[in-house]
C-alpha positions as CSV (number, residue, x, y, z in Angstrom):
1,M,77.5,90.9,91.5
2,M,79.5,92.6,94.2
3,R,77.5,94.4,96.8
4,I,79.4,97.6,97.6
5,D,78.8,101.0,99.2
6,K,80.6,104.3,99.3
7,R,83.1,103.0,101.9
8,T,84.2,100.4,99.4
9,A,84.7,103.0,96.8
10,R,86.7,104.9,99.3
11,A,88.9,101.9,99.9
12,A,89.4,101.3,96.2
13,A,90.5,104.9,95.8
14,F,93.5,104.1,98.0
15,S,94.9,101.9,95.3
16,A,93.6,104.1,92.5
17,A,95.9,106.9,93.4
18,A,98.4,105.9,90.7
19,A,98.9,109.4,89.3
20,L,102.1,110.6,91.0
21,T,102.2,114.2,92.1
22,L,105.5,115.6,90.8
23,A,105.0,119.3,91.8
24,A,103.5,121.0,94.9
25,C,100.1,122.7,94.7
26,G,100.1,126.4,94.2
27,G,98.9,128.5,97.2
28,G,96.2,131.0,97.7
29,D,96.5,134.2,99.5
30,G,93.3,134.4,101.5
31,G,94.3,134.0,105.1
32,G,97.9,133.0,105.0
33,G,97.3,129.9,107.1
34,S,96.4,132.0,110.2
35,A,93.6,131.1,112.5
36,A,90.2,132.2,111.3
37,E,88.3,135.1,112.9
38,E,85.7,134.2,115.5
39,P,82.3,133.2,114.2
40,S,79.6,135.9,114.8
41,E,76.2,136.9,113.6
42,E,77.8,139.5,111.4
43,N,79.8,137.0,109.4
44,K,77.3,134.2,109.5
45,P,76.5,132.7,106.0
46,A,73.2,131.2,105.0
47,E,74.9,127.9,104.1
48,L,78.2,126.1,104.3
49,T,79.5,123.5,101.9
50,V,81.6,120.4,102.8
51,A,83.2,118.3,100.2
52,A,83.4,114.5,100.9
53,W,82.9,111.1,99.4
54,M,81.1,109.4,102.3
55,D,77.5,109.4,103.6
56,F,76.7,111.9,106.3
57,P,74.3,111.1,109.2
58,Q,71.4,113.4,108.5
59,D,71.0,114.1,112.2
60,L,74.6,115.5,112.3
61,L,73.7,118.0,109.6
62,D,70.4,118.9,111.1
63,S,71.8,119.5,114.5
64,F,74.3,122.1,113.2
65,E,71.5,123.9,111.4
66,E,69.3,123.8,114.4
67,E,72.0,125.2,116.6
68,H,73.4,127.9,114.3
69,G,70.8,128.5,111.7
70,I,73.2,127.6,108.9
71,E,72.3,125.0,106.3
72,V,75.1,122.4,105.5
73,V,75.3,121.3,101.9
74,V,77.4,118.2,101.1
75,N,79.2,118.4,97.8
76,S,79.4,114.6,97.4
77,F,82.0,112.8,95.3
78,P,81.7,109.2,94.1
79,D,85.1,108.3,95.6
80,G,88.2,109.7,97.3
81,A,90.2,110.0,94.0
82,S,87.6,112.4,92.6
83,A,87.6,114.5,95.7
84,Q,91.4,114.6,95.6
85,T,91.5,115.8,92.0
86,V,89.0,118.6,92.7
87,L,91.0,119.7,95.8
88,R,94.3,119.6,94.0
89,N,92.9,121.7,91.1
90,G,91.3,124.2,93.5
91,L,94.5,124.7,95.5
92,S,96.5,125.4,92.3
93,A,93.8,128.0,91.2
94,D,93.8,130.1,94.3
95,G,90.8,128.3,95.8
96,A,88.5,128.3,92.8
97,G,85.8,125.8,93.1
98,L,86.6,124.7,96.7
99,S,84.1,124.1,99.4
100,D,84.2,125.7,102.8
101,V,85.3,122.4,104.4
102,H,87.1,119.5,102.7
103,L,87.5,115.9,103.8
104,V,91.2,115.0,103.2
105,E,92.3,111.3,103.2
106,L,95.5,110.4,105.1
107,D,97.3,108.9,102.0
108,W,97.1,112.3,100.2
109,W,97.2,114.5,103.2
110,T,100.9,115.4,102.7
111,E,100.4,116.5,99.1
112,M,97.4,118.7,100.0
113,M,99.3,120.3,102.9
114,A,102.4,121.0,100.8
115,I,101.8,124.7,101.3
116,P,100.5,125.0,104.8
117,E,99.4,128.6,104.2
118,D,96.6,127.2,102.0
119,W,94.9,126.1,105.1
120,V,93.4,127.7,108.2
121,E,95.1,126.9,111.5
122,L,92.6,125.2,113.7
123,P,92.2,125.7,117.4
124,E,93.5,123.0,119.7
125,V,90.8,120.8,121.2
126,P,92.4,119.1,124.2
127,D,91.8,115.4,124.9
128,R,89.5,114.9,122.0
129,W,91.6,112.6,119.8
130,V,94.3,109.9,120.3
131,D,97.6,111.8,120.3
132,W,98.9,110.3,117.1
133,K,95.8,111.5,115.2
134,V,96.5,115.1,116.2
135,T,100.1,114.6,115.0
136,Q,99.0,113.3,111.7
137,G,96.6,116.3,111.3
138,S,99.3,118.9,112.0
139,V,101.9,120.6,109.8
140,D,105.0,122.2,111.4
141,G,103.2,122.0,114.8
142,R,100.0,123.8,113.5
143,I,96.8,121.8,113.5
144,T,95.3,122.0,110.0
145,G,92.9,119.0,110.1
146,Y,90.5,117.7,112.7
147,G,90.4,113.9,112.7
148,T,87.5,111.8,111.7
149,D,87.9,108.1,111.6
150,I,90.9,105.8,112.0
151,G,91.5,102.3,110.7
152,P,93.1,100.2,113.4
153,L,94.1,96.9,111.8
154,G,92.5,93.5,112.5
155,I,92.0,90.3,110.7
156,A,88.5,89.0,109.8
157,F,88.5,85.2,109.4
158,N,85.8,82.6,108.9
159,Q,86.1,80.3,111.9
160,D,83.8,77.7,110.2
161,M,86.4,77.4,107.4
162,T,89.4,77.4,109.6
163,S,87.7,74.9,112.0
164,A,87.0,72.6,109.0
165,A,90.7,72.9,108.1
166,G,91.7,71.9,111.6
167,V,93.8,75.0,112.3
168,A,91.6,77.3,114.4
169,T,88.1,77.2,116.0
170,D,87.7,80.6,117.5
171,P,89.4,84.1,117.6
172,E,91.9,83.0,120.3
173,S,93.1,79.9,118.5
174,F,93.2,81.7,115.2
175,G,95.5,84.3,116.9
176,E,97.8,81.6,118.0
177,F,97.7,80.0,114.5
178,I,99.2,83.2,113.0
179,G,101.8,83.7,115.7
180,G,100.0,85.0,118.8
181,E,101.4,88.1,120.5
182,D,104.6,87.6,118.6
183,A,102.9,87.3,115.2
184,T,104.9,88.7,112.2
185,W,104.1,89.0,108.6
186,Q,106.3,85.9,108.0
187,S,104.4,83.8,110.6
188,F,101.1,85.1,109.1
189,L,102.1,84.1,105.6
190,D,103.5,80.7,106.8
191,A,100.1,80.1,108.4
192,G,98.6,80.8,105.0
193,R,100.9,78.2,103.4
194,E,99.9,75.7,106.0
195,Y,96.2,76.4,105.3
196,V,96.3,76.1,101.5
197,A,98.4,73.0,101.6
198,T,95.3,70.9,102.7
199,N,92.4,73.0,101.4
200,D,90.9,73.7,98.0
201,N,90.2,77.4,98.9
202,Y,92.5,80.3,99.6
203,F,93.9,81.7,102.9
204,I,93.3,85.3,102.0
205,D,91.4,87.4,99.5
206,S,94.5,89.3,98.2
207,L,98.0,90.0,99.5
208,T,97.8,93.5,98.2
209,N,95.8,94.7,101.2
210,A,98.1,93.0,103.7
211,F,101.2,94.4,101.8
212,Q,99.8,97.9,102.0
213,A,99.3,97.4,105.8
214,A,102.9,96.2,106.1
215,I,104.2,99.2,104.1
216,N,102.3,101.6,106.4
217,L,104.3,100.3,109.4
218,L,107.6,101.3,107.9
219,P,109.1,104.5,109.4
220,A,109.9,105.9,105.9
221,A,109.0,103.5,103.2
222,F,109.6,105.4,100.0
223,E,110.8,109.0,100.7
224,D,113.4,110.7,102.8
225,P,111.7,112.6,105.6
226,E,114.4,115.3,105.5
227,S,114.2,116.3,101.9
228,G,110.9,114.6,100.8
229,A,112.7,113.1,97.8
230,P,112.0,109.5,96.9
231,Y,114.6,106.9,97.7
232,D,116.1,105.0,94.8
233,L,113.8,102.1,94.7
234,A,116.4,99.8,93.2
235,E,118.5,100.3,96.4
236,N,115.6,100.3,98.8
237,T,116.4,97.0,100.5
238,E,113.8,97.4,103.2
239,V,110.9,97.7,100.7
240,K,112.4,95.0,98.5
241,D,112.7,92.5,101.3
242,L,109.1,93.1,102.3
243,F,108.0,92.9,98.7
244,M,109.7,89.5,98.2
245,T,108.2,88.2,101.4
246,F,104.7,88.8,100.1
247,A,105.5,88.0,96.5
248,E,106.8,84.6,97.4
249,A,103.7,83.9,99.4
250,A,101.7,85.0,96.3
251,E,103.7,82.6,94.1
252,D,102.8,79.8,96.6
253,G,99.1,80.3,96.1
254,V,98.2,81.8,99.4
255,S,95.8,84.3,98.0
256,A,92.9,84.4,95.5
257,G,94.3,87.7,94.1
258,I,90.9,89.4,94.5
259,A,91.1,92.6,96.5
260,I,88.4,95.0,97.7
261,G,87.2,97.0,94.8
262,H,87.5,94.0,92.4
263,A,84.2,93.0,90.7
264,D,84.4,89.5,92.1
265,W,85.2,90.4,95.7
266,G,81.6,90.0,96.8
267,A,81.1,86.8,95.0
268,G,84.3,85.5,96.6
269,F,82.7,85.8,100.0
270,Q,79.5,84.1,98.8
271,N,81.5,81.2,97.3
272,E,83.7,81.0,100.4
273,Q,86.9,81.4,98.3
274,W,89.0,82.6,101.2
275,A,89.2,82.3,104.9
276,T,90.8,85.6,106.0
277,V,90.8,89.3,105.1
278,V,93.1,92.0,106.5
279,T,90.5,94.3,107.9
280,P,90.9,97.9,109.1
281,A,87.9,98.9,111.2
282,W,86.1,100.7,108.5
283,M,86.0,97.5,106.4
284,T,84.0,95.5,108.9
285,G,80.7,96.8,107.6
286,I,81.7,96.3,104.0
287,I,82.5,92.6,104.7
288,A,79.2,92.1,106.5
289,D,77.4,93.5,103.5
290,N,79.3,91.4,101.0
291,A,79.3,88.2,103.1
292,D,75.6,88.5,104.0
293,G,74.2,85.1,104.7
294,I,77.6,83.4,105.2
295,D,78.1,82.3,108.8
296,G,81.4,82.1,110.8
297,W,83.0,85.4,110.2
298,R,84.9,86.8,113.3
299,I,87.5,89.4,114.2
300,A,90.8,88.1,115.6
301,S,92.4,90.0,118.5
302,A,96.0,89.4,117.2
303,F,97.7,91.2,114.3
304,P,101.2,90.9,112.7
305,E,103.9,93.1,114.1
306,G,101.7,94.3,116.9
307,G,99.1,96.2,114.8
308,G,98.8,99.4,112.9
309,N,96.5,101.7,111.1
310,W,95.2,101.9,107.5
311,G,93.2,104.9,106.5
312,G,91.4,107.7,108.2
313,S,90.6,111.2,107.2
314,F,90.5,114.9,108.4
315,F,88.2,117.9,107.9
316,A,90.3,120.9,106.9
317,V,89.3,124.5,106.0
318,P,90.8,126.2,102.9
319,A,92.2,129.6,103.8
320,T,90.8,131.1,100.6
321,G,87.2,130.5,101.8
322,E,84.8,133.4,102.4
323,N,83.4,131.7,105.5
324,T,86.4,130.4,107.3
325,A,85.2,131.3,110.8
326,W,82.0,129.3,110.5
327,A,83.8,126.6,108.5
328,V,86.0,126.0,111.5
329,E,82.9,125.8,113.7
330,L,81.5,123.2,111.3
331,A,84.7,121.1,111.2
332,D,84.6,121.1,115.0
333,H,81.0,120.0,115.0
334,L,81.7,117.2,112.5
335,T,84.5,115.8,114.7
336,S,83.0,115.9,118.1
337,A,82.6,112.7,120.1
338,E,78.9,112.7,119.5
339,A,79.4,113.0,115.8
340,A,81.9,110.1,115.9
341,V,79.3,107.9,117.6
342,S,76.7,108.9,115.0
343,W,79.1,108.0,112.2
344,F,80.0,104.7,113.7
345,N,76.3,103.8,114.1
346,T,75.5,104.9,110.5
347,T,78.5,103.9,108.4
348,G,80.7,101.8,110.7
349,Q,83.6,104.3,110.8
350,F,85.8,103.7,113.8
351,P,86.4,106.9,115.8
352,S,89.6,108.7,116.6
353,Q,87.9,110.5,119.4
354,L,88.8,109.1,122.9
355,E,85.4,109.8,124.4
356,A,83.6,108.1,121.5
357,M,85.9,105.0,121.7
358,A,84.9,104.6,125.3
359,S,81.2,105.1,124.6
360,P,79.0,102.1,125.4
361,E,77.4,102.6,122.0
362,I,80.7,101.6,120.5
363,S,82.7,99.6,123.1
364,E,79.7,97.4,124.3
365,A,77.8,97.1,121.0
366,E,77.4,93.4,120.0
367,N,77.7,92.8,116.3
368,E,75.3,90.2,115.1
369,F,77.2,89.4,111.9
370,Y,80.4,88.7,113.8
371,G,78.7,86.3,116.1
372,G,77.9,88.8,118.8
373,Q,81.5,90.0,119.2
374,R,82.0,93.5,120.6
375,V,83.7,94.7,117.5
376,G,84.2,98.3,118.7
377,Q,85.9,97.1,121.9
378,I,88.2,94.8,119.9
379,Y,89.3,97.5,117.5
380,G,89.8,99.9,120.4
381,E,92.1,97.4,122.0
382,L,93.9,96.8,118.7
383,A,94.4,100.6,118.3
384,E,95.8,100.9,121.8
385,A,98.1,97.9,121.3
386,A,99.5,99.5,118.1
387,G,100.5,102.6,120.0
388,D,102.6,105.1,118.0
389,A,103.0,102.7,115.2
390,A,99.4,103.4,114.3
391,A,100.4,106.8,113.1
392,G,102.3,105.2,110.2
393,G,105.5,106.2,108.7
394,F,106.5,109.3,106.7
395,R,104.2,110.0,103.7
396,G,105.6,112.5,101.3
397,E,103.9,113.9,98.2
398,N,104.7,110.8,96.1
399,F,103.9,108.1,98.7
400,A,100.6,107.0,97.3
401,G,101.8,106.8,93.8
402,I,105.0,104.8,94.6
403,Q,103.0,102.5,96.8
404,T,100.6,101.8,93.9
405,L,103.5,100.9,91.7
406,V,104.9,98.5,94.2
407,T,101.6,97.0,95.1
408,D,100.9,96.4,91.4
409,G,104.0,94.2,91.5
410,I,102.4,92.0,94.1
411,R,99.2,91.8,92.0
412,L,101.3,90.8,89.0
413,V,102.6,87.8,90.9
414,E,99.2,86.9,92.2
415,S,97.9,86.8,88.6
416,G,100.7,84.5,87.5
417,G,102.1,87.1,85.2
418,A,105.6,87.1,86.7
419,T,107.9,85.5,89.3
420,P,108.7,87.6,92.4
421,A,112.1,88.6,90.9
422,E,110.6,89.5,87.6
423,A,107.9,91.5,89.2
424,W,110.4,93.5,91.3
425,D,112.5,94.2,88.3
426,S,109.3,95.5,86.5
427,V,108.4,97.7,89.5
428,V,111.9,99.2,89.6
429,A,111.8,99.9,85.8
430,N,108.4,101.6,86.1
431,F,109.8,103.7,89.0
432,E,112.9,104.7,87.1
433,A,110.8,105.7,84.0
434,L,109.3,108.5,86.1
435,G,112.6,110.3,86.3
436,F,112.7,111.2,89.9
437,E,115.6,113.0,91.4
438,T,116.2,110.6,94.2
439,A,117.4,111.2,97.7
440,E,121.2,111.0,98.3
């Protein structure tokens, strides 16, 4: 039975966003997107609500109540997809049913911010976050979301398995095995082919996660940044070439075809079915939970194409709320450096806050499961190495849904249901059936 927590549910929600949004959300009229009034005793509520799908450190909620005398009530959802649906419906109904503060995931950020006036403009907090996180959380130059975590990309690998295979004995040699500083997706997948050629297990759990990471690095994978309209997928050679690169590796048996969220993912670790997993920082704790009792797992310091980011969220304040002034205060509290450290220690979320990244509690903490590695330091270096690429490419309103269609094509090849060419044709047919008016 797979051991899984809410972070796993969150990750599974990334791929569950198959419902394409074909129309923008309707807007409310309670604030016009302007900055909220200053919080005061006169406008202080007894409680504030925050909608999210992850566990909150209790000390973080308690400290806000102790400082301000306001109780924080978490409206908890089982996963990001559920939170997304409630938020979408609330925005289209003039704010009905919305909380004072909402956690918004990066992959559906653009959809939720389609009408910027639906959201309160948040005050700038200089030098709190990495620059690209502030850029992600802004619309037309206005900050509408305060950053929580980020997902700098790394690769978890089992050095006992790669050592037995004679390809890598430690993080440094594994990095060289996949291409070193010049690693590409092709060199990574070719390393996988080399590994499976002489082993009776797989190189990677699933290529769908790796493919999603690769898509995130494209400047504009599926939509035209100028118009927001989807590109004609049949003519999208950049995505097709990337698709075929991964689909051909899937056909060659590089992966087990069992991604995070699959019922057999936990069992795969216990049975040592695969040697590597593409691992954003937030996934390290999930792997440690699912691979409990299995020795040899480490984090490599190299990543294909120089690195990137997968995931991350923001706290945003709906403009229709009755308590927007104090809601902004709460969003600020929940994204302080101290809060980020608390979240890292509680749930393993990697911070976007500069001070938190540098905190000894994160950068110097030795992770017992990963052989005493300083996982926080490694991911901080991976985030720095990725640079602006970590911000990802353009994500329009239909990004998540189109990505799901294309990723399902990789999954189809992994399952043996189609050749790469047949899978691509199926993806294109499914896209065309949606009837998009595509970009010129």
